[in-house]
C-alpha positions as CSV (number, residue, x, y, z in Angstrom):
1,M,81.3,37.4,127.4
2,S,84.1,36.6,125.1
3,F,84.9,36.7,121.4
4,L,86.6,34.4,118.9
5,G,89.1,36.5,117.0
6,N,90.7,33.7,115.0
7,P,88.6,30.7,113.6
8,R,91.5,28.3,114.2
9,Y,90.6,28.5,117.9
10,G,87.1,27.3,117.2
11,P,87.6,23.9,118.9
12,Q,88.2,25.7,122.2
13,L,84.6,26.9,122.2
14,A,83.6,23.5,123.6
15,T,85.4,24.3,126.8
16,T,84.6,28.0,127.2
17,S,83.0,29.2,130.4
18,A,81.5,32.3,128.8
19,G,77.8,32.7,128.5
20,V,78.0,34.6,125.2
21,V,80.7,34.5,122.5
22,L,80.9,36.7,119.5
23,V,82.0,34.6,116.5
24,P,82.7,35.2,112.8
25,A,80.2,33.9,110.3
26,G,81.0,30.2,109.5
27,G,78.5,28.0,111.2
28,F,80.3,27.1,114.4
29,P,78.6,24.2,116.3
30,A,76.3,25.0,119.2
31,V,77.9,25.0,122.7
32,D,75.8,23.9,125.7
33,G,75.2,26.8,128.0
34,C,76.7,29.4,125.6
35,H,75.1,31.7,123.1
36,L,77.1,32.3,119.9
37,I,76.4,35.5,118.1
38,E,77.7,35.9,114.5
39,V,79.3,39.3,113.7
40,E,81.5,40.5,110.9
41,N,84.4,41.4,113.1
42,P,84.3,39.8,116.6
43,S,87.2,41.8,118.0
44,L,85.8,45.1,116.8
45,A,82.3,44.3,118.1
46,F,83.8,43.2,121.4
47,S,85.6,46.6,121.7
48,K,82.2,48.3,121.2
49,L,80.8,46.3,124.2
50,I,83.8,47.4,126.3
51,D,83.0,51.1,125.4
52,Y,79.4,50.5,126.5
53,F,80.3,49.0,129.9
54,Q,83.4,51.1,130.7
55,P,83.4,52.8,134.1
56,E,82.2,56.4,134.3
57,A,85.6,57.4,135.8
58,L,87.1,57.2,132.2
59,T,84.5,59.6,130.7
60,F,85.3,63.2,130.0
61,Q,84.6,65.7,132.9
62,A,85.4,69.3,132.2
63,G,87.1,71.4,134.9
64,I,90.6,72.5,136.1
65,S,92.2,71.2,139.2
66,P,93.1,73.9,141.8
67,S,96.6,72.6,141.9
68,A,97.1,72.9,138.2
69,F,99.1,75.9,136.8
70,I,97.7,77.6,133.8
71,A,99.6,80.6,132.3
72,E,97.5,83.8,132.0
73,D,97.6,83.9,128.3
74,A,97.0,80.2,127.7
75,V,93.7,79.4,125.9
76,V,92.0,76.9,128.2
77,D,88.2,76.9,128.7
78,P,87.4,75.3,132.0
79,S,83.9,74.5,130.7
80,E,85.3,72.6,127.8
81,V,88.7,71.1,128.9
82,S,89.7,68.8,131.8
83,V,93.1,69.6,133.5
84,A,94.2,67.3,136.3
85,A,96.2,68.0,139.5
86,G,99.8,69.1,139.0
87,A,99.5,69.8,135.3
88,I,101.3,72.8,133.9
89,I,100.2,74.7,130.8
90,E,102.7,77.4,129.8
91,S,102.3,80.7,128.0
92,G,100.5,80.8,124.7
93,A,99.4,77.2,124.7
94,K,96.0,76.3,123.3
95,I,93.9,73.3,124.4
96,G,91.0,72.2,122.2
97,R,87.5,71.4,123.3
98,G,86.9,68.1,124.9
99,S,90.6,67.4,125.6
100,T,92.0,65.9,128.9
101,I,95.3,66.9,130.3
102,G,96.3,64.3,132.9
103,P,98.1,64.7,136.2
104,G,101.7,66.0,136.1
105,C,101.5,66.8,132.4
106,V,103.6,69.7,131.1
107,V,102.3,71.5,128.0
108,G,105.0,73.9,126.8
109,K,105.0,77.4,125.5
110,G,102.9,77.9,122.3
111,V,101.8,74.3,122.1
112,V,98.6,73.7,120.2
113,I,96.5,70.6,121.2
114,G,93.4,69.8,119.1
115,E,89.9,68.6,120.2
116,N,89.1,65.4,122.1
117,C,92.7,64.6,122.9
118,L,93.7,62.5,125.9
119,L,97.1,63.0,127.7
120,Y,97.7,60.5,130.5
121,A,99.9,61.2,133.4
122,N,103.3,62.8,133.1
123,V,103.2,63.5,129.3
124,S,105.6,66.3,128.3
125,I,105.0,68.4,125.1
126,R,107.7,70.9,124.5
127,E,107.4,74.4,123.0
128,F,105.5,75.1,119.8
129,C,104.6,71.5,118.9
130,V,101.2,70.9,117.3
131,I,98.9,68.0,118.2
132,G,95.8,67.2,116.1
133,D,92.4,66.0,117.1
134,R,91.6,62.8,119.0
135,V,95.3,62.1,119.7
136,I,96.1,59.8,122.7
137,L,99.4,60.1,124.5
138,Q,100.0,57.3,127.0
139,P,101.9,57.9,130.3
140,G,105.4,59.3,130.1
141,V,105.3,60.2,126.4
142,V,107.8,63.0,125.5
143,I,107.0,65.1,122.4
144,G,109.5,67.7,121.1
145,S,112.6,66.9,123.0
146,D,115.9,67.9,121.3
147,G,117.0,65.9,118.4
148,Y,120.3,64.0,118.9
149,G,122.6,66.5,117.1
150,F,126.3,67.2,117.8
151,E,129.4,68.3,115.9
152,L,132.9,67.3,116.9
153,I,134.9,70.5,117.2
154,E,138.4,70.5,118.6
155,G,137.9,67.1,120.2
156,R,134.6,68.0,121.9
157,H,131.0,67.3,121.0
158,R,129.2,70.6,120.5
159,K,125.4,70.6,120.6
160,V,123.6,71.5,117.4
161,P,120.5,73.7,118.0
162,Q,117.2,72.0,117.4
163,V,114.8,74.8,116.4
164,G,112.0,72.8,114.6
165,I,108.9,71.3,116.1
166,V,106.9,68.0,116.1
167,E,103.5,67.9,114.4
168,I,101.1,65.0,115.1
169,A,98.1,64.6,112.8
170,N,94.6,63.5,113.8
171,D,93.8,60.1,115.4
172,V,97.4,59.2,116.3
173,E,98.2,57.2,119.5
174,V,101.6,57.1,121.1
175,G,102.4,54.4,123.7
176,A,103.9,54.8,127.1
177,N,107.5,56.3,127.5
178,S,107.9,56.8,123.7
179,T,109.8,59.8,122.5
180,I,109.5,61.9,119.4
181,D,112.2,64.4,118.9
182,R,111.8,67.9,117.5
183,A,113.3,68.7,114.1
184,R,116.6,70.5,113.6
185,F,114.7,72.7,111.2
186,G,111.1,72.3,110.0
187,K,109.2,69.5,111.6
188,T,109.1,65.9,112.6
189,F,105.8,64.6,111.4
190,I,103.5,61.7,112.4
191,G,100.7,61.1,109.9
192,E,97.0,60.5,110.5
193,G,95.9,57.3,112.2
194,T,99.4,56.1,112.9
195,K,99.7,54.0,116.1
196,I,103.0,54.0,118.0
197,D,103.7,51.4,120.7
198,N,105.6,51.7,124.0
199,L,109.3,52.6,124.2
200,V,109.7,53.8,120.6
201,Q,112.3,56.4,119.7
202,I,111.6,58.6,116.7
203,A,114.5,60.9,115.8
204,H,114.5,64.5,114.5
205,N,113.0,65.3,111.1
206,V,111.5,61.8,110.6
207,E,108.3,61.8,108.6
208,I,105.8,58.9,109.1
209,G,102.8,58.5,106.8
210,K,99.2,57.6,107.5
211,H,98.0,54.5,109.3
212,C,101.3,53.0,110.1
213,L,102.0,50.6,113.0
214,I,105.3,51.2,114.9
215,V,105.7,48.4,117.5
216,A,107.5,48.4,120.8
217,Q,111.3,49.3,121.1
218,V,111.6,50.4,117.5
219,G,114.2,53.1,116.7
220,I,114.0,55.3,113.7
221,A,117.0,57.5,113.0
222,G,116.9,61.1,111.8
223,S,115.5,62.3,108.5
224,T,114.0,59.0,107.4
225,R,110.8,59.1,105.5
226,I,108.2,56.3,106.0
227,G,105.2,55.9,103.7
228,N,101.5,55.0,104.4
229,Y,100.3,51.7,105.9
230,V,103.8,50.6,106.9
231,T,104.3,48.1,109.8
232,V,107.6,48.1,111.8
233,A,107.7,45.2,114.2
234,A,109.3,45.1,117.6
235,Q,112.9,45.9,118.2
236,S,113.6,46.8,114.6
237,G,116.0,49.7,113.8
238,I,115.9,51.9,110.7
239,G,118.9,54.0,109.7
240,G,118.9,57.7,109.0
241,H,118.1,59.5,105.7
242,L,116.4,56.4,104.3
243,E,113.0,56.0,102.6
244,I,110.4,53.3,103.3
245,G,107.7,52.9,100.7
246,D,104.0,52.4,101.2
247,H,102.7,49.0,102.4
248,V,106.1,47.7,103.6
249,A,106.1,45.3,106.5
250,I,109.4,45.0,108.6
251,A,109.7,41.9,110.7
252,A,110.8,42.0,114.3
253,K,114.6,42.6,115.1
254,T,115.3,43.7,111.5
255,A,118.1,46.2,110.7
256,V,117.1,48.5,107.9
257,L,120.3,49.9,106.4
258,K,119.1,50.8,102.9
259,S,115.8,52.3,101.5
260,L,113.0,49.8,101.0
261,L,110.8,51.1,98.2
262,K,109.0,48.1,97.0
263,P,105.8,46.9,98.9
264,G,106.2,43.6,100.7
265,A,107.7,42.0,103.8
266,Y,111.3,42.3,104.8
267,M,113.4,40.7,107.6
268,G,117.0,40.1,108.7
269,V,120.3,41.9,109.3
270,P,120.4,43.7,106.9
271,A,116.8,43.8,105.8
272,R,116.1,41.6,102.8
273,P,112.8,40.2,101.2
274,M,111.2,37.8,103.7
275,A,110.9,35.0,101.3
276,S,114.6,34.8,100.4
277,E,115.6,35.4,104.0
278,Q,113.5,32.5,105.2
279,K,115.0,30.2,102.6
280,K,118.5,31.2,103.9
281,M,117.4,30.5,107.5
282,A,116.1,27.1,106.5
283,L,119.6,26.3,105.0
284,V,121.3,27.5,108.1
285,C,119.2,25.1,110.1
286,R,120.5,22.2,108.0
287,L,124.1,23.1,108.6
288,P,124.7,20.6,111.4
289,K,123.4,17.8,109.3
290,L,125.4,18.9,106.3
291,V,128.6,19.2,108.5
292,K,128.1,15.6,109.7
293,E,127.6,14.3,106.2
294,V,130.8,16.1,105.0
295,Q,132.7,14.6,107.9
296,E,131.4,11.1,107.1
297,L,132.4,11.5,103.4
298,K,135.8,12.8,104.5
299,K,136.4,9.6,106.5
300,K,135.3,7.4,103.5
301,L,137.7,9.3,101.2
302,E,140.5,8.8,103.7
303,Q,139.8,5.1,103.9
304,L,139.8,4.8,100.1
305,S,143.1,6.6,99.9
């Protein structure tokens, strides 16, 4: 089985080896030996098929491994929670019903994890952080490490205490080896439904709104506020103490040095509206030709003189 996620690839249907292909409505021509099934959203429908056929090994199984360490005052019901080998759950932590704590995870003192969460191997959640329901943390995620705060005193960098927490709302996913730092005071906050890719750094006191997409290798400096439905593409950097408005899209490798409040797409170093930046890039591409023309005109002027 396969799916046609983008109609522009329709001509490739003629060469598919799949027996069934999910396609969007639009009257695609019949393909010998292949059944086409029209659905509203082929990618989403295919995901539901994957859920149906996924191996039983990925389904929830309650129980606590004998090699896991659970503090005496931690709230972990072995009939409702799955805790794998080598996991550590420290004093006062609370794990919600249906949640899975993978091998080698560390859940710190006083941490609260909601229901039906999934922590893959070697996730670390430091003290007193709060995780909502249905949150997925991929391998190696670190939640609540110290923010990067230092003061230069008498020629030496002195560490500034980071006494806040990280709070993650419902239905958030954080990709492998990403880090979200605890606040200096108060909380670093990730809003409902936001999806964070691998190798992302989110600094102390950052606030990210609902249903944002933060793509691989993005860095967001401290105390920046990001609105709802914002997309930050790969390897972009956002400076500290800025504000990004709702429905802003930031292209890959963009440097955001000033607040972007108006909805729309931005790109470049520093970030500018995408339309104007693309025009500038088109002009830059013409520079070699323009230089050649100027040199030819210079020669003609010299000959005339």
